[in-house]
PQR file of N, CA, C, O and H, with PARSE charges and radii, in Angstrom:
ATOM      1  N   UNK A   1       5.408  82.915   3.596 -0.4000 1.5000
ATOM      2  CA  UNK A   1       6.458  81.789   3.679 -0.0000 2.0000
ATOM      3  C   UNK A   1       7.142  82.348   4.341  0.5500 1.7000
ATOM      4  O   UNK A   1       7.411  83.529   4.121 -0.5500 1.4000
ATOM      5  N   UNK A   2       7.687  81.601   5.468 -0.4000 1.5000
ATOM      6  CA  UNK A   2       8.509  81.641   6.683 -0.0000 2.0000
ATOM      7  C   UNK A   2       9.915  81.386   6.290  0.5500 1.7000
ATOM      8  O   UNK A   2      10.365  80.412   5.686 -0.5500 1.4000
ATOM      9  H   UNK A   2       7.468  80.641   5.646  0.4000 1.0000
ATOM     10  N   UNK A   3      10.626  82.600   6.810 -0.4000 1.5000
ATOM     11  CA  UNK A   3      12.242  82.015   6.712 -0.0000 2.0000
ATOM     12  C   UNK A   3      12.717  81.056   6.973  0.5500 1.7000
ATOM     13  O   UNK A   3      12.102  80.599   7.937 -0.5500 1.4000
ATOM     14  H   UNK A   3      10.261  83.391   7.300  0.4000 1.0000
ATOM     15  N   UNK A   4      13.736  80.222   6.595 -0.4000 1.5000
ATOM     16  CA  UNK A   4      14.701  79.325   6.830 -0.0000 2.0000
ATOM     17  C   UNK A   4      15.192  79.377   7.934  0.5500 1.7000
ATOM     18  O   UNK A   4      15.597  80.505   8.215 -0.5500 1.4000
ATOM     19  H   UNK A   4      14.235  80.593   5.812  0.4000 1.0000
ATOM     20  N   UNK A   5      15.418  78.169   9.162 -0.4000 1.5000
ATOM     21  CA  UNK A   5      15.814  78.570  10.278 -0.0000 2.0000
ATOM     22  C   UNK A   5      17.527  78.896   9.688  0.5500 1.7000
ATOM     23  O   UNK A   5      17.908  78.439   8.610 -0.5500 1.4000
ATOM     24  H   UNK A   5      15.089  77.252   8.934  0.4000 1.0000
ATOM     25  N   UNK A   6      18.334  79.657  10.495 -0.4000 1.5000
ATOM     26  CA  UNK A   6      19.634  80.222  10.058 -0.0000 2.0000
ATOM     27  C   UNK A   6      20.448  78.549  10.294  0.5500 1.7000
ATOM     28  O   UNK A   6      19.941  77.714  11.042 -0.5500 1.4000
ATOM     29  H   UNK A   6      18.024  80.028  11.370  0.4000 1.0000
ATOM     30  N   UNK A   7      21.651  78.305   9.580 -0.4000 1.5000
ATOM     31  CA  UNK A   7      22.067  77.122   9.895 -0.0000 2.0000
ATOM     32  C   UNK A   7      23.316  77.657  10.386  0.5500 1.7000
ATOM     33  O   UNK A   7      23.716  78.762  10.020 -0.5500 1.4000
ATOM     34  H   UNK A   7      22.063  78.983   8.972  0.4000 1.0000
ATOM     35  N   UNK A   8      24.007  76.862  11.268 -0.4000 1.5000
ATOM     36  CA  UNK A   8      25.095  76.734  12.271 -0.0000 2.0000
ATOM     37  C   UNK A   8      26.287  76.611  11.432  0.5500 1.7000
ATOM     38  O   UNK A   8      26.501  75.631  10.718 -0.5500 1.4000
ATOM     39  H   UNK A   8      23.683  75.964  11.565  0.4000 1.0000
ATOM     40  N   UNK A   9      27.231  77.854  11.555 -0.4000 1.5000
ATOM     41  CA  UNK A   9      28.383  77.420  10.827 -0.0000 2.0000
ATOM     42  C   UNK A   9      28.949  75.837  10.736  0.5500 1.7000
ATOM     43  O   UNK A   9      29.286  75.178   9.752 -0.5500 1.4000
ATOM     44  H   UNK A   9      27.057  78.650  12.134  0.4000 1.0000
ATOM     45  N   UNK A  10      28.912  75.464  12.312 -0.4000 1.5000
ATOM     46  CA  UNK A  10      29.503  74.130  12.642 -0.0000 2.0000
ATOM     47  C   UNK A  10      28.489  72.967  12.637  0.5500 1.7000
ATOM     48  O   UNK A  10      28.113  72.402  13.665 -0.5500 1.4000
ATOM     49  H   UNK A  10      28.638  76.000  13.111  0.4000 1.0000
ATOM     50  N   UNK A  11      28.174  72.731  11.678 -0.4000 1.5000
ATOM     51  CA  UNK A  11      27.129  71.646  11.962 -0.0000 2.0000
ATOM     52  C   UNK A  11      27.954  70.023  13.520  0.5500 1.7000
ATOM     53  O   UNK A  11      29.031  69.482  13.773 -0.5500 1.4000
ATOM     54  H   UNK A  11      28.480  73.190  10.843  0.4000 1.0000
ATOM     55  N   UNK A  12      26.383  69.991  14.078 -0.4000 1.5000
ATOM     56  CA  UNK A  12      26.665  69.493  14.993 -0.0000 2.0000
ATOM     57  C   UNK A  12      26.628  67.853  14.996  0.5500 1.7000
ATOM     58  O   UNK A  12      25.583  67.233  14.796 -0.5500 1.4000
ATOM     59  H   UNK A  12      25.508  70.430  13.873  0.4000 1.0000
ATOM     60  N   UNK A  13      27.646  67.346  15.198 -0.4000 1.5000
ATOM     61  CA  UNK A  13      28.052  65.422  15.259 -0.0000 2.0000
ATOM     62  C   UNK A  13      27.544  64.843  16.230  0.5500 1.7000
ATOM     63  O   UNK A  13      27.887  65.071  17.390 -0.5500 1.4000
ATOM     64  H   UNK A  13      28.494  67.849  15.361  0.4000 1.0000
ATOM     65  N   UNK A  14      26.649  64.006  15.892 -0.4000 1.5000
ATOM     66  CA  UNK A  14      26.682  63.446  17.291 -0.0000 2.0000
ATOM     67  C   UNK A  14      27.582  62.338  17.821  0.5500 1.7000
ATOM     68  O   UNK A  14      28.185  61.489  17.164 -0.5500 1.4000
ATOM     69  H   UNK A  14      26.370  63.821  14.949  0.4000 1.0000
ATOM     70  N   UNK A  15      27.559  62.488  18.948 -0.4000 1.5000
ATOM     71  CA  UNK A  15      28.908  61.966  19.612 -0.0000 2.0000
ATOM     72  C   UNK A  15      28.524  60.374  20.021  0.5500 1.7000
ATOM     73  O   UNK A  15      27.802  60.285  21.014 -0.5500 1.4000
ATOM     74  H   UNK A  15      27.069  63.178  19.482  0.4000 1.0000
ATOM     75  N   UNK A  16      28.815  59.437  19.545 -0.4000 1.5000
ATOM     76  CA  UNK A  16      29.451  58.115  19.380 -0.0000 2.0000
ATOM     77  C   UNK A  16      30.400  57.574  20.933  0.5500 1.7000
ATOM     78  O   UNK A  16      31.492  57.957  21.356 -0.5500 1.4000
ATOM     79  H   UNK A  16      29.401  59.510  18.739  0.4000 1.0000
ATOM     80  N   UNK A  17      29.460  56.589  21.459 -0.4000 1.5000
ATOM     81  CA  UNK A  17      29.892  56.181  22.980 -0.0000 2.0000
ATOM     82  C   UNK A  17      31.325  55.649  23.011  0.5500 1.7000
ATOM     83  O   UNK A  17      31.834  54.924  22.156 -0.5500 1.4000
ATOM     84  H   UNK A  17      28.574  56.278  21.116  0.4000 1.0000
ATOM     85  N   UNK A  18      31.863  56.087  24.054 -0.4000 1.5000
ATOM     86  CA  UNK A  18      33.254  55.652  23.628 -0.0000 2.0000
ATOM     87  C   UNK A  18      33.428  54.319  23.994  0.5500 1.7000
ATOM     88  O   UNK A  18      34.155  53.634  23.274 -0.5500 1.4000
ATOM     89  H   UNK A  18      31.449  56.676  24.748  0.4000 1.0000
ATOM     90  N   UNK A  19      32.817  53.731  25.135 -0.4000 1.5000
ATOM     91  CA  UNK A  19      33.040  52.181  25.390 -0.0000 2.0000
ATOM     92  C   UNK A  19      31.849  51.453  24.675  0.5500 1.7000
ATOM     93  O   UNK A  19      31.086  51.906  23.822 -0.5500 1.4000
ATOM     94  H   UNK A  19      32.226  54.287  25.720  0.4000 1.0000
ATOM     95  N   UNK A  20      31.880  50.438  25.139 -0.4000 1.5000
ATOM     96  CA  UNK A  20      30.998  49.344  24.242 -0.0000 2.0000
ATOM     97  C   UNK A  20      29.343  49.841  24.830  0.5500 1.7000
ATOM     98  O   UNK A  20      29.311  50.457  25.896 -0.5500 1.4000
ATOM     99  H   UNK A  20      32.499  50.069  25.832  0.4000 1.0000
ATOM    100  N   UNK A  21      28.123  49.572  24.158 -0.4000 1.5000
ATOM    101  CA  UNK A  21      26.880  50.048  24.556 -0.0000 2.0000
ATOM    102  C   UNK A  21      26.799  48.445  25.395  0.5500 1.7000
ATOM    103  O   UNK A  21      27.483  47.446  25.615 -0.5500 1.4000
ATOM    104  H   UNK A  21      28.150  49.072  23.292  0.4000 1.0000
ATOM    105  N   UNK A  22      25.263  49.111  25.693 -0.4000 1.5000
ATOM    106  CA  UNK A  22      24.906  47.936  26.738 -0.0000 2.0000
ATOM    107  C   UNK A  22      24.415  46.161  25.825  0.5500 1.7000
ATOM    108  O   UNK A  22      24.634  44.950  25.863 -0.5500 1.4000
ATOM    109  H   UNK A  22      24.707  49.923  25.515  0.4000 1.0000
ATOM    110  N   UNK A  23      23.767  47.061  25.217 -0.4000 1.5000
ATOM    111  CA  UNK A  23      23.538  45.616  24.259 -0.0000 2.0000
ATOM    112  C   UNK A  23      25.043  45.026  23.493  0.5500 1.7000
ATOM    113  O   UNK A  23      24.938  43.921  22.962 -0.5500 1.4000
ATOM    114  H   UNK A  23      23.589  48.044  25.187  0.4000 1.0000
ATOM    115  N   UNK A  24      26.153  45.583  23.433 -0.4000 1.5000
ATOM    116  CA  UNK A  24      27.490  45.307  23.456 -0.0000 2.0000
ATOM    117  C   UNK A  24      27.757  44.197  24.353  0.5500 1.7000
ATOM    118  O   UNK A  24      27.972  43.020  24.066 -0.5500 1.4000
ATOM    119  H   UNK A  24      26.238  46.481  23.864  0.4000 1.0000
ATOM    120  N   UNK A  25      27.705  44.793  25.539 -0.4000 1.5000
ATOM    121  CA  UNK A  25      27.934  44.175  26.707 -0.0000 2.0000
ATOM    122  C   UNK A  25      27.110  42.878  27.073  0.5500 1.7000
ATOM    123  O   UNK A  25      27.674  41.832  27.396 -0.5500 1.4000
ATOM    124  H   UNK A  25      27.529  45.749  25.772  0.4000 1.0000
ATOM    125  N   UNK A  26      26.045  42.985  27.019 -0.4000 1.5000
ATOM    126  CA  UNK A  26      25.075  41.816  27.109 -0.0000 2.0000
ATOM    127  C   UNK A  26      25.107  40.924  26.432  0.5500 1.7000
ATOM    128  O   UNK A  26      24.630  39.889  26.898 -0.5500 1.4000
ATOM    129  H   UNK A  26      25.588  43.835  26.757  0.4000 1.0000
ATOM    130  N   UNK A  27      25.704  40.882  24.955 -0.4000 1.5000
ATOM    131  CA  UNK A  27      25.981  39.935  23.947 -0.0000 2.0000
ATOM    132  C   UNK A  27      27.356  39.203  24.556  0.5500 1.7000
ATOM    133  O   UNK A  27      27.565  37.997  24.432 -0.5500 1.4000
ATOM    134  H   UNK A  27      26.092  41.722  24.576  0.4000 1.0000
ATOM    135  N   UNK A  28      28.226  40.097  25.208 -0.4000 1.5000
ATOM    136  CA  UNK A  28      29.558  39.638  25.177 -0.0000 2.0000
ATOM    137  C   UNK A  28      29.439  38.485  26.456  0.5500 1.7000
ATOM    138  O   UNK A  28      29.948  37.372  26.590 -0.5500 1.4000
ATOM    139  H   UNK A  28      28.056  41.078  25.309  0.4000 1.0000
ATOM    140  N   UNK A  29      28.478  39.334  27.368 -0.4000 1.5000
ATOM    141  CA  UNK A  29      28.318  38.173  28.420 -0.0000 2.0000
ATOM    142  C   UNK A  29      27.283  37.191  28.595  0.5500 1.7000
ATOM    143  O   UNK A  29      27.013  36.679  29.682 -0.5500 1.4000
ATOM    144  H   UNK A  29      28.065  40.238  27.259  0.4000 1.0000
ATOM    145  N   UNK A  30      26.552  36.867  27.207 -0.4000 1.5000
ATOM    146  CA  UNK A  30      26.005  35.385  27.009 -0.0000 2.0000
ATOM    147  C   UNK A  30      26.863  35.035  26.104  0.5500 1.7000
ATOM    148  O   UNK A  30      26.568  33.850  25.945 -0.5500 1.4000
ATOM    149  H   UNK A  30      26.771  37.283  26.325  0.4000 1.0000
ATOM    150  N   UNK A  31      28.073  35.345  25.118 -0.4000 1.5000
ATOM    151  CA  UNK A  31      28.382  34.872  24.594 -0.0000 2.0000
ATOM    152  C   UNK A  31      30.091  33.873  25.674  0.5500 1.7000
ATOM    153  O   UNK A  31      30.578  32.802  25.313 -0.5500 1.4000
ATOM    154  H   UNK A  31      28.313  36.307  25.247  0.4000 1.0000
ATOM    155  N   UNK A  32      30.401  34.422  26.491 -0.4000 1.5000
ATOM    156  CA  UNK A  32      31.144  34.760  27.406 -0.0000 2.0000
ATOM    157  C   UNK A  32      30.927  33.161  28.134  0.5500 1.7000
ATOM    158  O   UNK A  32      31.747  32.243  28.094 -0.5500 1.4000
ATOM    159  H   UNK A  32      30.005  35.292  26.784  0.4000 1.0000
ATOM    160  N   UNK A  33      29.680  33.146  28.745 -0.4000 1.5000
ATOM    161  CA  UNK A  33      29.058  32.275  29.672 -0.0000 2.0000
ATOM    162  C   UNK A  33      27.916  30.685  28.972  0.5500 1.7000
ATOM    163  O   UNK A  33      27.343  29.711  29.459 -0.5500 1.4000
ATOM    164  H   UNK A  33      29.013  33.891  28.777  0.4000 1.0000
ATOM    165  N   UNK A  34      28.120  31.276  27.658 -0.4000 1.5000
ATOM    166  CA  UNK A  34      26.971  30.250  26.960 -0.0000 2.0000
ATOM    167  C   UNK A  34      28.077  28.657  27.389  0.5500 1.7000
ATOM    168  O   UNK A  34      29.287  28.577  27.600 -0.5500 1.4000
ATOM    169  H   UNK A  34      28.585  32.068  27.262  0.4000 1.0000
ATOM    170  N   UNK A  35      27.166  27.767  27.378 -0.4000 1.5000
ATOM    171  CA  UNK A  35      28.011  26.549  27.376 -0.0000 2.0000
ATOM    172  C   UNK A  35      28.245  25.622  26.241  0.5500 1.7000
ATOM    173  O   UNK A  35      27.321  25.323  25.484 -0.5500 1.4000
ATOM    174  H   UNK A  35      26.183  27.832  27.206  0.4000 1.0000
ATOM    175  N   UNK A  36      29.268  25.226  26.117 -0.4000 1.5000
ATOM    176  CA  UNK A  36      29.925  24.593  24.990 -0.0000 2.0000
ATOM    177  C   UNK A  36      29.290  23.406  24.561  0.5500 1.7000
ATOM    178  O   UNK A  36      29.106  22.969  23.425 -0.5500 1.4000
ATOM    179  H   UNK A  36      30.018  25.469  26.732  0.4000 1.0000
ATOM    180  N   UNK A  37      29.032  23.025  25.517 -0.4000 1.5000
ATOM    181  CA  UNK A  37      28.407  21.414  25.387 -0.0000 2.0000
ATOM    182  C   UNK A  37      27.058  21.390  25.934  0.5500 1.7000
ATOM    183  O   UNK A  37      26.815  21.589  27.124 -0.5500 1.4000
ATOM    184  H   UNK A  37      29.182  23.380  26.440  0.4000 1.0000
ATOM    185  N   UNK A  38      26.194  21.147  25.052 -0.4000 1.5000
ATOM    186  CA  UNK A  38      24.334  20.906  25.747 -0.0000 2.0000
ATOM    187  C   UNK A  38      23.987  19.459  25.321  0.5500 1.7000
ATOM    188  O   UNK A  38      24.091  18.812  24.280 -0.5500 1.4000
ATOM    189  H   UNK A  38      26.391  20.985  24.085  0.4000 1.0000
ATOM    190  N   UNK A  39      23.519  19.224  26.603 -0.4000 1.5000
ATOM    191  CA  UNK A  39      22.242  17.765  25.876 -0.0000 2.0000
ATOM    192  C   UNK A  39      21.072  17.863  26.800  0.5500 1.7000
ATOM    193  O   UNK A  39      21.017  18.293  27.952 -0.5500 1.4000
ATOM    194  H   UNK A  39      23.435  19.750  27.449  0.4000 1.0000
ATOM    195  N   UNK A  40      20.084  17.327  25.967 -0.4000 1.5000
ATOM    196  CA  UNK A  40      18.971  16.806  26.781 -0.0000 2.0000
ATOM    197  C   UNK A  40      18.620  15.132  26.454  0.5500 1.7000
ATOM    198  O   UNK A  40      18.576  14.599  25.345 -0.5500 1.4000
ATOM    199  H   UNK A  40      20.129  16.978  25.031  0.4000 1.0000
ATOM    200  N   UNK A  41      18.456  14.683  27.415 -0.4000 1.5000
ATOM    201  CA  UNK A  41      17.992  13.432  27.338 -0.0000 2.0000
ATOM    202  C   UNK A  41      16.891  12.779  28.140  0.5500 1.7000
ATOM    203  O   UNK A  41      16.842  13.031  29.344 -0.5500 1.4000
ATOM    204  H   UNK A  41      18.493  15.116  28.315  0.4000 1.0000
ATOM    205  N   UNK A  42      16.088  12.046  27.653 -0.4000 1.5000
ATOM    206  CA  UNK A  42      14.941  11.680  27.450 -0.0000 2.0000
ATOM    207  C   UNK A  42      14.810  10.128  27.741  0.5500 1.7000
ATOM    208  O   UNK A  42      14.754   9.364  26.777 -0.5500 1.4000
ATOM    209  H   UNK A  42      16.128  11.841  26.675  0.4000 1.0000
ATOM    210  N   UNK A  43      14.762   9.659  28.971 -0.4000 1.5000
ATOM    211  CA  UNK A  43      15.057   7.837  29.411 -0.0000 2.0000
ATOM    212  C   UNK A  43      13.379   7.673  29.393  0.5500 1.7000
ATOM    213  O   UNK A  43      12.756   8.595  29.920 -0.5500 1.4000
ATOM    214  H   UNK A  43      14.807  10.279  29.754  0.4000 1.0000
ATOM    215  N   UNK A  44      12.692   6.673  28.880 -0.4000 1.5000
ATOM    216  CA  UNK A  44      11.689   5.745  28.847 -0.0000 2.0000
ATOM    217  C   UNK A  44      11.712   4.207  29.076  0.5500 1.7000
ATOM    218  O   UNK A  44      12.613   3.431  28.756 -0.5500 1.4000
ATOM    219  H   UNK A  44      13.198   5.925  28.452  0.4000 1.0000
ATOM    220  N   UNK A  45      10.589   3.938  29.669 -0.4000 1.5000
ATOM    221  CA  UNK A  45      11.023   2.194  29.508 -0.0000 2.0000
ATOM    222  C   UNK A  45      11.592   1.932  30.951  0.5500 1.7000
ATOM    223  O   UNK A  45      11.576   0.717  31.147 -0.5500 1.4000
ATOM    224  H   UNK A  45       9.858   4.569  29.929  0.4000 1.0000
ATOM    225  N   UNK A  46      12.128   2.672  32.118 -0.4000 1.5000
ATOM    226  CA  UNK A  46      13.230   2.096  32.542 -0.0000 2.0000
ATOM    227  C   UNK A  46      13.038   1.004  33.567  0.5500 1.7000
ATOM    228  O   UNK A  46      12.179   0.950  34.447 -0.5500 1.4000
ATOM    229  H   UNK A  46      12.141   3.659  31.959  0.4000 1.0000
ATOM    230  N   UNK A  47      13.996   0.147  33.290 -0.4000 1.5000
ATOM    231  CA  UNK A  47      13.453  -0.897  34.316 -0.0000 2.0000
ATOM    232  C   UNK A  47      12.997  -2.380  33.546  0.5500 1.7000
ATOM    233  O   UNK A  47      12.937  -3.532  33.974 -0.5500 1.4000
ATOM    234  H   UNK A  47      14.694   0.191  32.575  0.4000 1.0000
ATOM    235  N   UNK A  48      12.693  -1.741  32.134 -0.4000 1.5000
ATOM    236  CA  UNK A  48      12.500  -2.951  31.250 -0.0000 2.0000
ATOM    237  C   UNK A  48      13.821  -3.352  29.930  0.5500 1.7000
ATOM    238  O   UNK A  48      14.640  -2.642  29.347 -0.5500 1.4000
ATOM    239  H   UNK A  48      12.742  -0.804  31.786  0.4000 1.0000
ATOM    240  N   UNK A  49      13.557  -4.554  29.882 -0.4000 1.5000
ATOM    241  CA  UNK A  49      14.281  -4.990  29.201 -0.0000 2.0000
ATOM    242  C   UNK A  49      14.829  -4.450  28.152  0.5500 1.7000
ATOM    243  O   UNK A  49      16.060  -4.418  28.137 -0.5500 1.4000
ATOM    244  H   UNK A  49      12.892  -5.131  30.356  0.4000 1.0000
ATOM    245  N   UNK A  50      14.095  -3.896  27.024 -0.4000 1.5000
ATOM    246  CA  UNK A  50      14.125  -2.918  25.802 -0.0000 2.0000
ATOM    247  C   UNK A  50      14.094  -1.510  26.381  0.5500 1.7000
ATOM    248  O   UNK A  50      13.176  -0.780  26.009 -0.5500 1.4000
ATOM    249  H   UNK A  50      13.096  -3.922  27.036  0.4000 1.0000
ATOM    250  N   UNK A  51      15.144  -0.964  27.395 -0.4000 1.5000
ATOM    251  CA  UNK A  51      14.849   0.346  27.792 -0.0000 2.0000
ATOM    252  C   UNK A  51      15.664   1.011  26.023  0.5500 1.7000
ATOM    253  O   UNK A  51      16.426   0.521  25.189 -0.5500 1.4000
ATOM    254  H   UNK A  51      15.890  -1.557  27.697  0.4000 1.0000
ATOM    255  N   UNK A  52      14.942   2.324  26.185 -0.4000 1.5000
ATOM    256  CA  UNK A  52      15.578   3.423  24.934 -0.0000 2.0000
ATOM    257  C   UNK A  52      15.390   4.411  25.477  0.5500 1.7000
ATOM    258  O   UNK A  52      14.423   4.797  26.134 -0.5500 1.4000
ATOM    259  H   UNK A  52      14.323   2.722  26.862  0.4000 1.0000
ATOM    260  N   UNK A  53      16.622   5.021  25.140 -0.4000 1.5000
ATOM    261  CA  UNK A  53      16.568   6.948  25.363 -0.0000 2.0000
ATOM    262  C   UNK A  53      16.873   7.907  24.383  0.5500 1.7000
ATOM    263  O   UNK A  53      16.800   9.107  24.649 -0.5500 1.4000
ATOM    264  H   UNK A  53      17.407   4.708  24.606  0.4000 1.0000
TER
END
């Protein structure tokens, strides 16, 4: 039976990034530059009296 590895008296705590992560920056960029109004229009029968869109 192998001996258990020695445990450190001071456990290592992972360091969290101080600034925003890449995903957070990308999400912010998308939200800041997203169009506030968006429309798609398709017109058919152009030039006819009963034009519809």
